N, CA, C and O atoms as a Tinker XYZ file with bonds, in Angstrom:
   336  protein
     1  N      8.405000   23.894000    2.613000    73     2
     2  CA     8.179000   22.683000    1.904000    64     1     3
     3  C      7.184000   21.817000    2.654000    63     2     4     5
     4  O      7.442000   21.330000    3.755000    81     3
     5  N      6.089000   21.655000    2.041000    73     3     6
     6  CA     5.045000   20.881000    2.703000    64     5     7
     7  C      5.118000   19.441000    2.251000    63     6     8     9
     8  O      5.523000   19.129000    1.132000    81     7
     9  N      4.716000   18.584000    3.152000    73     7    10
    10  CA     4.695000   17.145000    2.831000    64     9    11
    11  C      3.464000   16.875000    2.017000    63    10    12    13
    12  O      2.386000   17.390000    2.314000    81    11
    13  N      3.611000   16.094000    1.020000    73    11    14
    14  CA     2.478000   15.688000    0.226000    64    13    15
    15  C      1.924000   14.372000    0.733000    63    14    16    17
    16  O      2.613000   13.352000    0.725000    81    15
    17  N      0.686000   14.399000    1.172000    73    15    18
    18  CA     0.034000   13.219000    1.683000    64    17    19
    19  C     -0.682000   12.499000    0.569000    63    18    20    21
    20  O     -1.163000   13.114000   -0.382000    81    19
    21  N     -0.747000   11.189000    0.697000    73    19    22
    22  CA    -1.543000   10.394000   -0.226000    64    21    23
    23  C     -0.846000   10.110000   -1.554000    63    22    24    25
    24  O     -1.427000    9.462000   -2.425000    81    23
    25  N      0.352000   10.568000   -1.719000    73    23    26
    26  CA     1.042000   10.339000   -2.958000    64    25    27
    27  C      1.745000    8.975000   -2.877000    63    26    28    29
    28  O      2.544000    8.726000   -1.975000    81    27
    29  N      1.425000    8.096000   -3.848000    73    27    30
    30  CA     1.982000    6.776000   -3.854000    64    29    31
    31  C      2.777000    6.557000   -5.138000    63    30    32    33
    32  O      2.544000    7.181000   -6.174000    81    31
    33  N      3.700000    5.664000   -5.012000    73    31    34
    34  CA     4.475000    5.292000   -6.211000    64    33    35
    35  C      3.609000    4.374000   -7.058000    63    34    36    37
    36  O      3.093000    3.366000   -6.577000    81    35
    37  N      3.462000    4.725000   -8.288000    73    35    38
    38  CA     2.565000    3.946000   -9.172000    64    37    39
    39  C      3.124000    2.559000   -9.479000    63    38    40    41
    40  O      2.351000    1.606000   -9.582000    81    39
    41  N      4.388000    2.420000   -9.623000    73    39    42
    42  CA     4.971000    1.129000  -10.004000    64    41    43
    43  C      4.957000    0.117000   -8.885000    63    42    44    45
    44  O      4.900000   -1.085000   -9.144000    81    43
    45  N      5.005000    0.557000   -7.690000    73    43    46
    46  CA     5.085000   -0.374000   -6.554000    64    45    47
    47  C      3.737000   -1.048000   -6.252000    63    46    48    49
    48  O      3.709000   -2.205000   -5.832000    81    47
    49  N      2.659000   -0.358000   -6.454000    73    47    50
    50  CA     1.345000   -0.934000   -6.123000    64    49    51
    51  C      0.760000   -1.705000   -7.284000    63    50    52    53
    52  O     -0.128000   -2.534000   -7.085000    81    51
    53  N      1.209000   -1.469000   -8.429000    73    51    54
    54  CA     0.623000   -2.136000   -9.635000    64    53    55
    55  C      1.528000   -3.273000  -10.047000    63    54    56    57
    56  O      2.206000   -3.196000  -11.071000    81    55
    57  N      1.543000   -4.339000   -9.247000    73    55    58
    58  CA     2.363000   -5.491000   -9.539000    64    57    59
    59  C      1.560000   -6.522000  -10.272000    63    58    60    61
    60  O      0.512000   -6.945000   -9.783000    81    59
    61  N      2.007000   -6.937000  -11.415000    73    59    62
    62  CA     1.366000   -7.961000  -12.206000    64    61    63
    63  C      2.300000   -9.150000  -12.255000    63    62    64    65
    64  O      3.514000   -8.961000  -12.332000    81    63
    65  N      1.784000  -10.370000  -12.212000    73    63    66
    66  CA     2.684000  -11.538000  -12.264000    64    65    67
    67  C      3.302000  -11.579000  -13.701000    63    66    68    69
    68  O      2.598000  -11.480000  -14.706000    81    67
    69  N      4.586000  -11.722000  -13.734000    73    67    70
    70  CA     5.268000  -11.854000  -14.972000    64    69    71
    71  C      5.821000  -13.257000  -15.118000    63    70    72    73
    72  O      6.200000  -13.899000  -14.138000    81    71
    73  N      5.859000  -13.716000  -16.340000    73    71    74
    74  CA     6.353000  -15.081000  -16.588000    64    73    75
    75  C      7.871000  -15.060000  -16.444000    63    74    76    77
    76  O      8.551000  -14.143000  -16.903000    81    75
    77  N      8.363000  -16.076000  -15.809000    73    75    78
    78  CA     9.828000  -16.219000  -15.640000    64    77    79
    79  C     10.323000  -16.980000  -16.842000    63    78    80    81
    80  O      9.890000  -18.102000  -17.102000    81    79
    81  N     11.223000  -16.375000  -17.569000    73    79    82
    82  CA    11.828000  -16.991000  -18.748000    64    81    83
    83  C     13.120000  -17.662000  -18.327000    63    82    84    85
    84  O     14.033000  -17.018000  -17.810000    81    83
    85  N     13.183000  -18.960000  -18.555000    73    83    86
    86  CA    14.354000  -19.694000  -18.168000    64    85    87
    87  C     15.335000  -19.807000  -19.341000    63    86    88    89
    88  O     14.989000  -19.540000  -20.491000    81    87
    89  N     16.543000  -20.203000  -19.020000    73    87    90
    90  CA    17.562000  -20.382000  -20.101000    64    89    91
    91  C     17.152000  -21.450000  -21.074000    63    90    92    93
    92  O     17.381000  -21.323000  -22.276000    81    91
    93  N     16.538000  -22.522000  -20.562000    73    91    94
    94  CA    16.126000  -23.639000  -21.432000    64    93    95
    95  C     15.076000  -23.130000  -22.442000    63    94    96    97
    96  O     15.049000  -23.599000  -23.579000    81    95
    97  N     14.242000  -22.211000  -22.054000    73    95    98
    98  CA    13.209000  -21.661000  -22.947000    64    97    99
    99  C     13.868000  -20.866000  -24.061000    63    98   100   101
   100  O     13.380000  -20.869000  -25.192000    81    99
   101  N     14.938000  -20.203000  -23.770000    73    99   102
   102  CA    15.583000  -19.313000  -24.749000    64   101   103
   103  C     16.456000  -20.080000  -25.733000    63   102   104   105
   104  O     16.614000  -19.659000  -26.878000    81   103
   105  N     17.031000  -21.214000  -25.293000    73   103   106
   106  CA    17.911000  -21.951000  -26.157000    64   105   107
   107  C     17.140000  -22.827000  -27.151000    63   106   108   109
   108  O     16.013000  -23.250000  -26.893000    81   107
   109  N     17.769000  -23.077000  -28.268000    73   107   110
   110  CA    17.190000  -23.964000  -29.228000    64   109   111
   111  C     17.352000  -25.411000  -28.750000    63   110   112   113
   112  O     18.265000  -25.718000  -27.982000    81   111
   113  N     16.475000  -26.281000  -29.202000    73   111   114
   114  CA    16.502000  -27.655000  -28.714000    64   113   115
   115  C     17.786000  -28.405000  -29.093000    63   114   116   117
   116  O     18.272000  -29.231000  -28.320000    81   115
   117  N     18.331000  -28.120000  -30.274000    73   115   118
   118  CA    19.580000  -28.808000  -30.656000    64   117   119
   119  C     20.763000  -28.377000  -29.770000    63   118   120   121
   120  O     21.624000  -29.197000  -29.449000    81   119
   121  N     20.808000  -27.106000  -29.378000    73   119   122
   122  CA    21.839000  -26.611000  -28.514000    64   121   123
   123  C     21.660000  -27.232000  -27.097000    63   122   124   125
   124  O     22.641000  -27.582000  -26.441000    81   123
   125  N     20.480000  -27.349000  -26.675000    73   123   126
   126  CA    20.139000  -27.945000  -25.378000    64   125   127
   127  C     20.549000  -29.426000  -25.376000    63   126   128   129
   128  O     21.076000  -29.906000  -24.373000    81   127
   129  N     20.327000  -30.138000  -26.444000    73   127   130
   130  CA    20.674000  -31.540000  -26.568000    64   129   131
   131  C     22.195000  -31.693000  -26.560000    63   130   132   133
   132  O     22.705000  -32.643000  -25.966000    81   131
   133  N     22.928000  -30.789000  -27.198000    73   131   134
   134  CA    24.360000  -30.831000  -27.212000    64   133   135
   135  C     24.921000  -30.584000  -25.806000    63   134   136   137
   136  O     25.882000  -31.232000  -25.389000    81   135
   137  N     24.316000  -29.650000  -25.090000    73   135   138
   138  CA    24.760000  -29.389000  -23.706000    64   137   139
   139  C     24.519000  -30.581000  -22.821000    63   138   140   141
   140  O     25.355000  -30.893000  -21.974000    81   139
   141  N     23.411000  -31.253000  -22.985000    73   139   142
   142  CA    23.088000  -32.428000  -22.174000    64   141   143
   143  C     24.077000  -33.569000  -22.472000    63   142   144   145
   144  O     24.515000  -34.267000  -21.557000    81   143
   145  N     24.429000  -33.754000  -23.767000    73   143   146
   146  CA    25.381000  -34.800000  -24.161000    64   145   147
   147  C     26.772000  -34.454000  -23.618000    63   146   148   149
   148  O     27.489000  -35.352000  -23.178000    81   147
   149  N     27.159000  -33.215000  -23.636000    73   147   150
   150  CA    28.438000  -32.791000  -23.145000    64   149   151
   151  C     28.508000  -33.009000  -21.632000    63   150   152   153
   152  O     29.543000  -33.443000  -21.125000    81   151
   153  N     27.457000  -32.723000  -20.920000    73   151   154
   154  CA    27.397000  -32.923000  -19.456000    64   153   155
   155  C     27.556000  -34.419000  -19.138000    63   154   156   157
   156  O     28.284000  -34.804000  -18.223000    81   155
   157  N     26.866000  -35.229000  -19.906000    73   155   158
   158  CA    26.932000  -36.691000  -19.663000    64   157   159
   159  C     28.337000  -37.218000  -19.931000    63   158   160   161
   160  O     28.836000  -38.063000  -19.188000    81   159
   161  N     28.980000  -36.721000  -20.996000    73   159   162
   162  CA    30.333000  -37.103000  -21.332000    64   161   163
   163  C     31.320000  -36.689000  -20.258000    63   162   164   165
   164  O     32.227000  -37.442000  -19.903000    81   163
   165  N     31.131000  -35.479000  -19.745000    73   163   166
   166  CA    32.025000  -34.985000  -18.661000    64   165   167
   167  C     31.915000  -35.811000  -17.399000    63   166   168   169
   168  O     32.915000  -36.088000  -16.736000    81   167
   169  N     30.669000  -36.211000  -17.061000    73   167   170
   170  CA    30.516000  -37.045000  -15.873000    64   169   171
   171  C     31.156000  -38.395000  -16.048000    63   170   172   173
   172  O     31.780000  -38.920000  -15.126000    81   171
   173  N     31.005000  -38.968000  -17.239000    73   171   174
   174  CA    31.650000  -40.266000  -17.527000    64   173   175
   175  C     33.175000  -40.173000  -17.462000    63   174   176   177
   176  O     33.852000  -41.066000  -16.952000    81   175
   177  N     33.698000  -39.054000  -18.000000    73   175   178
   178  CA    35.144000  -38.860000  -17.950000    64   177   179
   179  C     35.633000  -38.694000  -16.503000    63   178   180   181
   180  O     36.691000  -39.204000  -16.134000    81   179
   181  N     34.869000  -37.995000  -15.714000    73   179   182
   182  CA    35.260000  -37.782000  -14.314000    64   181   183
   183  C     35.278000  -39.139000  -13.550000    63   182   184   185
   184  O     36.177000  -39.403000  -12.753000    81   183
   185  N     34.278000  -39.967000  -13.816000    73   183   186
   186  CA    34.211000  -41.279000  -13.167000    64   185   187
   187  C     35.393000  -42.163000  -13.617000    63   186   188   189
   188  O     36.001000  -42.865000  -12.808000    81   187
   189  N     35.696000  -42.113000  -14.901000    73   187   190
   190  CA    36.812000  -42.896000  -15.428000    64   189   191
   191  C     38.125000  -42.438000  -14.817000    63   190   192   193
   192  O     38.991000  -43.253000  -14.497000    81   191
   193  N     38.263000  -41.149000  -14.662000    73   191   194
   194  CA    39.505000  -40.583000  -14.095000    64   193   195
   195  C     39.633000  -41.015000  -12.629000    63   194   196   197
   196  O     40.721000  -41.379000  -12.183000    81   195
   197  N     38.515000  -40.975000  -11.875000    73   195   198
   198  CA    38.557000  -41.377000  -10.481000    64   197   199
   199  C     38.946000  -42.891000  -10.366000    63   198   200   201
   200  O     39.727000  -43.262000   -9.490000    81   199
   201  N     38.409000  -43.723000  -11.232000    73   199   202
   202  CA    38.734000  -45.121000  -11.198000    64   201   203
   203  C     40.241000  -45.342000  -11.530000    63   202   204   205
   204  O     40.904000  -46.190000  -10.934000    81   203
   205  N     40.735000  -44.571000  -12.474000    73   203   206
   206  CA    42.143000  -44.734000  -12.831000    64   205   207
   207  C     43.040000  -44.286000  -11.726000    63   206   208   209
   208  O     44.101000  -44.872000  -11.511000    81   207
   209  N     42.637000  -43.238000  -11.002000    73   207   210
   210  CA    43.418000  -42.798000   -9.858000    64   209   211
   211  C     43.439000  -43.821000   -8.741000    63   210   212   213
   212  O     44.482000  -44.060000   -8.131000    81   211
   213  N     42.284000  -44.430000   -8.468000    73   211   214
   214  CA    42.206000  -45.476000   -7.466000    64   213   215
   215  C     43.064000  -46.700000   -7.856000    63   214   216   217
   216  O     43.729000  -47.292000   -7.006000    81   215
   217  N     43.040000  -47.060000   -9.116000    73   215   218
   218  CA    43.864000  -48.178000   -9.564000    64   217   219
   219  C     45.367000  -47.858000   -9.436000    63   218   220   221
   220  O     46.153000  -48.704000   -9.010000    81   219
   221  N     45.742000  -46.655000   -9.802000    73   219   222
   222  CA    47.129000  -46.247000   -9.676000    64   221   223
   223  C     47.559000  -46.261000   -8.201000    63   222   224   225
   224  O     48.661000  -46.717000   -7.895000    81   223
   225  N     46.733000  -45.781000   -7.306000    73   223   226
   226  CA    47.057000  -45.770000   -5.873000    64   225   227
   227  C     47.213000  -47.214000   -5.370000    63   226   228   229
   228  O     48.111000  -47.496000   -4.576000    81   227
   229  N     46.362000  -48.110000   -5.817000    73   227   230
   230  CA    46.414000  -49.512000   -5.400000    64   229   231
   231  C     47.705000  -50.164000   -5.890000    63   230   232   233
   232  O     48.326000  -50.932000   -5.155000    81   231
   233  N     48.105000  -49.870000   -7.104000    73   231   234
   234  CA    49.320000  -50.416000   -7.666000    64   233   235
   235  C     50.551000  -49.890000   -6.871000    63   234   236   237
   236  O     51.483000  -50.643000   -6.589000    81   235
   237  N     50.530000  -48.600000   -6.524000    73   235   238
   238  CA    51.624000  -48.030000   -5.774000    64   237   239
   239  C     51.772000  -48.656000   -4.410000    63   238   240   241
   240  O     52.875000  -48.958000   -3.953000    81   239
   241  N     50.607000  -48.849000   -3.755000    73   239   242
   242  CA    50.664000  -49.505000   -2.428000    64   241   243
   243  C     51.234000  -50.907000   -2.499000    63   242   244   245
   244  O     52.008000  -51.341000   -1.646000    81   243
   245  N     50.811000  -51.612000   -3.572000    73   243   246
   246  CA    51.296000  -52.989000   -3.734000    64   245   247
   247  C     52.780000  -53.017000   -4.001000    63   246   248   249
   248  O     53.495000  -53.876000   -3.485000    81   247
   249  N     53.253000  -52.071000   -4.816000    73   247   250
   250  CA    54.692000  -51.993000   -5.114000    64   249   251
   251  C     55.470000  -51.626000   -3.876000    63   250   252   253
   252  O     56.538000  -52.192000   -3.642000    81   251
   253  N     54.968000  -50.680000   -3.053000    73   251   254
   254  CA    55.671000  -50.340000   -1.808000    64   253   255
   255  C     55.745000  -51.526000   -0.867000    63   254   256   257
   256  O     56.781000  -51.774000   -0.249000    81   255
   257  N     54.654000  -52.254000   -0.759000    73   255   258
   258  CA    54.650000  -53.443000    0.154000    64   257   259
   259  C     55.563000  -54.499000   -0.371000    63   258   260   261
   260  O     56.199000  -55.193000    0.423000    81   259
   261  N     55.666000  -54.664000   -1.660000    73   259   262
   262  CA    56.528000  -55.658000   -2.266000    64   261   263
   263  C     58.015000  -55.359000   -1.930000    63   262   264   265
   264  O     58.819000  -56.270000   -1.732000    81   263
   265  N     58.327000  -54.119000   -1.878000    73   263   266
   266  CA    59.722000  -53.719000   -1.601000    64   265   267
   267  C     60.057000  -53.595000   -0.116000    63   266   268   269
   268  O     61.187000  -53.248000    0.228000    81   267
   269  N     59.118000  -53.866000    0.752000    73   267   270
   270  CA    59.356000  -53.769000    2.220000    64   269   271
   271  C     60.206000  -54.976000    2.656000    63   270   272   273
   272  O     60.160000  -56.057000    2.069000    81   271
   273  N     60.980000  -54.725000    3.717000    73   271   274
   274  CA    61.721000  -55.829000    4.296000    64   273   275
   275  C     60.808000  -56.585000    5.230000    63   274   276   277
   276  O     59.696000  -56.162000    5.545000    81   275
   277  N     61.332000  -57.739000    5.668000    73   275   278
   278  CA    60.535000  -58.552000    6.599000    64   277   279
   279  C     60.275000  -57.814000    7.912000    63   278   280   281
   280  O     59.195000  -57.928000    8.492000    81   279
   281  N     61.255000  -57.070000    8.367000    73   279   282
   282  CA    61.087000  -56.310000    9.611000    64   281   283
   283  C     60.006000  -55.265000    9.484000    63   282   284   285
   284  O     59.198000  -55.089000   10.396000    81   283
   285  N     59.984000  -54.557000    8.340000    73   283   286
   286  CA    58.960000  -53.514000    8.113000    64   285   287
   287  C     57.561000  -54.125000    8.026000    63   286   288   289
   288  O     56.596000  -53.566000    8.546000    81   287
   289  N     57.466000  -55.267000    7.367000    73   287   290
   290  CA    56.175000  -55.957000    7.292000    64   289   291
   291  C     55.707000  -56.413000    8.657000    63   290   292   293
   292  O     54.527000  -56.287000    8.981000    81   291
   293  N     56.632000  -56.951000    9.476000    73   291   294
   294  CA    56.295000  -57.417000   10.789000    64   293   295
   295  C     55.841000  -56.247000   11.671000    63   294   296   297
   296  O     54.905000  -56.399000   12.457000    81   295
   297  N     56.505000  -55.060000   11.549000    73   295   298
   298  CA    56.127000  -53.868000   12.295000    64   297   299
   299  C     54.733000  -53.391000   11.883000    63   298   300   301
   300  O     53.919000  -52.977000   12.708000    81   299
   301  N     54.500000  -53.466000   10.600000    73   299   302
   302  CA    53.218000  -52.964000   10.087000    64   301   303
   303  C     52.032000  -53.883000   10.450000    63   302   304   305
   304  O     50.988000  -53.406000   10.894000    81   303
   305  N     52.200000  -55.157000   10.263000    73   303   306
   306  CA    51.084000  -56.094000   10.431000    64   305   307
   307  C     51.126000  -56.835000   11.783000    63   306   308   309
   308  O     50.081000  -57.260000   12.275000    81   307
   309  N     52.255000  -56.986000   12.359000    73   307   310
   310  CA    52.379000  -57.585000   13.660000    64   309   311
   311  C     51.781000  -58.944000   13.745000    63   310   312   313
   312  O     52.076000  -59.811000   12.922000    81   311
   313  N     50.905000  -59.161000   14.770000    73   311   314
   314  CA    50.303000  -60.461000   14.989000    64   313   315
   315  C     48.905000  -60.570000   14.373000    63   314   316   317
   316  O     48.066000  -61.318000   14.876000    81   315
   317  N     48.655000  -59.854000   13.322000    73   315   318
   318  CA    47.362000  -59.902000   12.708000    64   317   319
   319  C     47.147000  -61.148000   11.849000    63   318   320   321
   320  O     46.006000  -61.507000   11.557000    81   319
   321  N     48.189000  -61.783000   11.460000    73   319   322
   322  CA    48.110000  -62.971000   10.618000    64   321   323
   323  C     47.556000  -64.151000   11.398000    63   322   324   325
   324  O     47.480000  -64.115000   12.626000    81   323
   325  N     47.172000  -65.191000   10.682000    73   323   326
   326  CA    46.620000  -66.392000   11.330000    64   325   327
   327  C     47.779000  -67.166000   11.956000    63   326   328   329
   328  O     48.876000  -67.209000   11.399000    81   327
   329  N     47.539000  -67.755000   13.074000    73   327   330
   330  CA    48.490000  -68.556000   13.717000    64   329   331
   331  C     48.220000  -70.050000   13.441000    63   330   332   333
   332  O     47.077000  -70.506000   13.459000    81   331
   333  N     49.302000  -70.785000   13.188000    73   331   334
   334  CA    49.141000  -72.204000   12.827000    64   333   335
   335  C     48.924000  -73.053000   14.014000    63   334   336
   336  O     48.771000  -74.268000   13.884000    81   335
């Protein structure tokens, strides 16, 4: 079995630039607009949910502090208050 010299793969050397087709190019404009609106709505919902969680945590902290005894409050805050 002799080695064949000079034999090249035809597909590897003949590279032509091809256009890259994106998903946005393939979708219709109305579908793309619906996707953009859905994305915007989801981000707004996520922000609203984060704000609601922060508000709930704040209320829970306030309720816990309200139910603390004087000794617990003194241990927690100590001498941080203003002195008369």
